[in-house]
C-alpha positions in Angstrom: -16.1 2.4 -5.3 -13.0 4.4 -4.6 -12.2 5.5 -0.9 -9.5 7.8 0.2 -8.3 10.3 2.7 -7.2 13.9 2.2 -6.3 16.9 4.3 -7.9 20.2 3.3 -8.2 23.5 5.1 -6.7 22.1 8.3 -9.3 19.1 8.4 -9.0 15.4 7.4 -11.6 14.2 5.1 -12.8 10.8 4.3 -13.7 10.9 0.6 -15.4 8.4 -2.0 -15.7 8.3 -5.7 -17.3 6.0 -8.2 -15.0 7.1 -11.2 -12.1 8.9 -9.6 -13.3 12.1 -10.9 -16.4 13.2 -8.9 -15.4 13.1 -5.2 -17.7 13.3 -2.2 -17.0 14.0 1.4 -18.3 10.9 3.4 -16.7 11.9 6.7 -20.0 12.3 8.4 -20.8 8.6 7.8 -17.3 7.3 8.3 -16.8 9.2 11.8 -13.8 9.9 13.7 -11.8 6.6 12.7 -12.3 7.5 8.9 -12.1 4.5 6.6 -11.4 2.1 9.4 -14.7 3.2 11.0 -16.5 2.8 7.7 -15.4 -0.7 7.3 -16.5 -1.4 10.8 -19.8 0.1 10.2 -20.7 -1.3 6.8 -19.8 -4.6 5.0 -18.7 -4.6 1.3 -21.9 -5.0 -0.2 -23.3 -1.8 1.6 -20.3 0.2 0.9 -20.5 -0.7 -3.0 -24.2 0.3 -2.9 -23.7 3.7 -1.3 -25.4 6.7 -2.8 -22.4 9.0 -2.3 -24.3 11.8 -4.3 -26.1 12.4 -1.1 -22.9 13.7 0.5 -21.0 16.9 -0.3 -19.0 17.3 -3.4 -15.3 18.0 -2.8 -12.8 19.9 -5.1 -9.5 18.2 -4.8 -7.6 21.4 -5.8 -5.3 22.3 -3.0 -5.8 19.1 -1.0 -3.3 17.0 0.3 -3.4 13.2 -0.2 -2.9 11.1 2.9 -2.4 7.5 3.0 -6.2 6.1 2.8 -6.0 4.8 6.2 -3.4 7.1 7.9 -2.8 5.1 11.1 -3.9 1.6 10.6 -3.7 -0.8 13.7 -1.4 -3.1 11.7 0.7 -2.9 8.5 1.9 -6.4 7.8 4.3 -6.9 4.8 5.2 -10.2 3.2 8.9 -10.5 1.9 10.1 -12.7 -1.0 6.6 -13.5 -2.1 7.4 -13.6 -5.8 9.7 -16.4 -7.0 11.6 -14.2 -9.4 12.4 -11.8 -6.5 13.5 -14.5 -4.3 15.8 -15.6 -6.9 17.3 -12.1 -7.6 18.3 -11.8 -4.0 19.5 -15.4 -3.9 16.9 -16.4 -1.3 15.2 -19.8 -1.0 11.5 -20.2 -1.0 10.4 -20.7 2.6 7.7 -23.1 3.9 5.9 -20.1 5.6 5.4 -16.4 4.6 8.3 -14.2 5.7 6.6 -11.4 7.5 7.7 -7.9 8.9 5.9 -5.0 10.1 6.1 -1.1 9.4 5.1 1.9 11.2 2.4 4.3 9.9 4.9 7.2 10.0 6.9 5.5 7.3 4.1 6.0 4.5 3.1 9.2 2.9 0.2 9.8 0.4 -0.1 10.2 -3.3 1.9 13.2 -4.7 3.6 13.8 -1.4 7.5 13.5 -1.3 9.4 10.3 -0.5 12.2 11.3 1.8 15.6 9.8 1.1 17.2 9.9 4.4 20.4 11.4 5.4 21.7 8.2 7.1 22.1 6.3 3.7 22.1 6.8 0.0 20.5 3.3 -0.6 16.6 3.9 -0.9 15.2 1.4 -3.2 11.9 1.0 -4.8 9.4 -1.8 -4.3 6.1 -1.7 -5.9 3.4 -3.7 -4.5 -0.3 -4.4 -4.2 -1.7 -3.7 -0.8 -4.6 -5.5 0.5 -6.9 -3.8 3.0 -9.1 -5.7 5.6 -12.7 -4.9 5.9 -14.1 -7.4 8.2 -11.8 -8.5 10.9 -11.4 -11.9 12.4 -9.1 -14.6 13.9 -8.3 -18.0 12.6 -9.8 -17.1 9.0 -9.7 -19.9 6.7 -7.9 -19.4 3.3 -11.1 -20.4 1.3 -13.1 -17.7 3.3 -10.2 -15.1 3.4 -11.5 -13.0 0.3 -14.8 -12.2 2.3 -12.7 -10.3 4.7 -10.9 -8.1 2.0 -12.2 -4.5 1.6 -10.2 -3.6 -1.3 -6.7 -3.1 -2.9 -4.4 -0.3 -3.6 -1.0 0.3 -5.0 2.0 0.7 -2.4 5.6 1.9 -2.7 7.1 -0.5 0.1 10.5 0.9 -0.5 13.5 0.0 1.5 16.6 1.5 2.8 18.9 -1.4 1.6 22.0 -0.6 3.9 20.1 -0.6 7.0 18.0 -3.6 6.0 21.0 -5.7 5.7 22.6 -4.6 8.9 21.4 -7.9 10.4 19.0 -10.6 9.5 16.1 -8.6 10.9 14.7 -6.0 8.3 13.0 -3.7 10.7 15.4 -0.8 10.5 15.6 -0.6 6.7 11.9 -0.9 6.5 11.0 2.0 8.8 12.6 5.2 7.9 10.0 7.8 8.1 8.2 8.9 4.9 10.2 6.4 2.7 7.1 4.5 1.5 3.7 5.5 0.1 0.4 4.0 -0.8 -3.0 5.1 -2.2 -4.5 7.4 -3.4 -7.4 5.3 -3.5 -8.6 1.9 -2.0 -10.5 0.2 -5.0 -13.2 -1.8 -3.3 -13.3 -5.5 -4.0 -16.8 -5.3 -5.9 -14.7 -3.7 -8.7 -12.3 -6.6 -8.9 -13.9 -9.7 -9.9 -10.7 -11.6 -10.3 -8.1 -10.5 -7.7 -5.5 -13.0 -9.0 -5.4 -11.0 -12.3 -4.5 -7.8 -10.7 -1.1 -6.4 -11.9 1.4 -4.1 -10.4 3.8 -2.1 -12.4 6.5 0.2 -11.1 7.9 3.0 -13.3 10.9 5.1 -12.4 11.0 8.3 -14.5 8.7 6.7 -16.9 10.7 3.6 -17.4 9.3 0.3 -16.3 11.3 -1.4 -13.4 8.8 -4.0 -12.1 5.8 -6.1 -13.2 4.0 -8.7 -11.4 0.6 -10.3 -11.0 -1.1 -11.4 -7.8 -1.3 -14.9 -9.5 2.4 -15.0 -9.4 2.5 -14.9 -5.6 4.1 -17.7 -3.8 1.6 -17.1 -1.0 -1.7 -15.8 -2.2 -3.8 -13.5 -0.4 -6.0 -16.4 1.1 -2.9 -18.1 2.4 -1.4 -14.8 3.9 -4.6 -13.9 5.7 -5.0 -17.5 7.0 -1.3 -17.4 8.3 -1.5 -13.9 9.8 -5.0 -14.4 11.6 -3.6 -17.5 13.2 -1.6 -15.4 15.4 -3.1 -12.0 15.6 -6.9 -10.8 15.3 -7.3 -8.8 12.1 -9.4 -5.6 12.4 -11.0 -3.4 9.9 -8.5 -1.0 8.2 -5.4 -3.3 8.6 -3.2 -3.3 5.6 -1.2 -6.3 4.2 1.5 -5.7 1.6 1.5 -8.8 -0.6 5.4 -8.6 -1.7 7.3 -7.0 -4.7 8.3 -8.6 -7.9 11.7 -8.8 -9.5 13.5 -5.7 -10.8 14.7 -3.8 -7.6 17.5 -1.3 -8.1 19.6 -3.2 -5.6 20.1 -5.9 -8.1 21.1 -3.7 -11.0 24.7 -3.6 -12.2 25.6 -1.3 -10.9 23.0 -0.8 -8.1 20.5 1.8 -8.9 19.0 3.8 -6.0 16.4 6.5 -5.7 17.8 10.0 -5.7 16.3 13.6 -5.3 14.0 14.4 -8.3 13.4 10.9 -9.2 9.6 10.2 -9.9 8.2 7.0 -8.9 5.0 5.6 -10.3 3.3 2.4 -9.1 0.0 1.4 -10.6 -2.5 -1.3 -10.8 -3.5 -1.0 -14.4 -7.0 0.0 -15.1 -7.8 0.8 -11.6 -5.4 3.3 -9.8 -2.1 4.9 -9.9 0.4 6.2 -7.2 2.8 8.9 -8.0 5.6 10.3 -5.8 8.9 12.3 -6.1 12.0 11.8 -4.1 13.4 14.5 -1.9 16.4 14.6 0.2 15.9 14.7 4.1 18.2 17.6 4.6 16.5 19.6 1.9 13.0 19.0 3.4 14.2 20.1 6.8 15.7 23.4 5.8 
């Protein structure tokens, strides 16, 4: 199953598809909280078995893609979780996951503009696989963690490098509005028999910049969920960004940052693709 959120005719709709082509409006089932509400209502087996044909068909023409969960309770990101990326930024592998948080306002949906802020010209790409929590909990064991996953989505967990490096805390560079994206679909876990085999590929203007697999992670999904749930109770709809592989623009010689007109594509091959074009903040605000 593929699950997403769109805006159409002034309304926010929760949508579902079994093939990414025929799309149905399941807002009545999901309720006010959208996909977070759906995950609270139904477990993964029930969602996989939904007869979405009973719900109204939706024409996506003219619709605006939103992040699948527009305002999750938590967006938790793991830094330096590929050894190749840690090496390219000259960082040692740590004993525990490196975590930071992002605000919902920092993400846009599929086919929406990424905004290069007026404060800096160092917006850099970071393609990742996001894990979405379906069943919440506290003190979740790593060997049980996958039972708590609703599905997966591509994410552009992009960074304004100049501001990220102002101090040892990355918060500022990670939280400029509309600099990241994720979606368009959450692919439910029943369609992913071997999560470790999932790949992420980042392309800039058609040229491959990054490639990684979940099997390459230093801290795998189970370990991340166990660590995070030790200090906070995860709830349905929480989003965990698992980390970016090597190939960021900041480490090119000379550095290559995103500019207006660049087309960024992040895909999980065989499942889903996320596309965005970069715009300058001043142009958008005119």
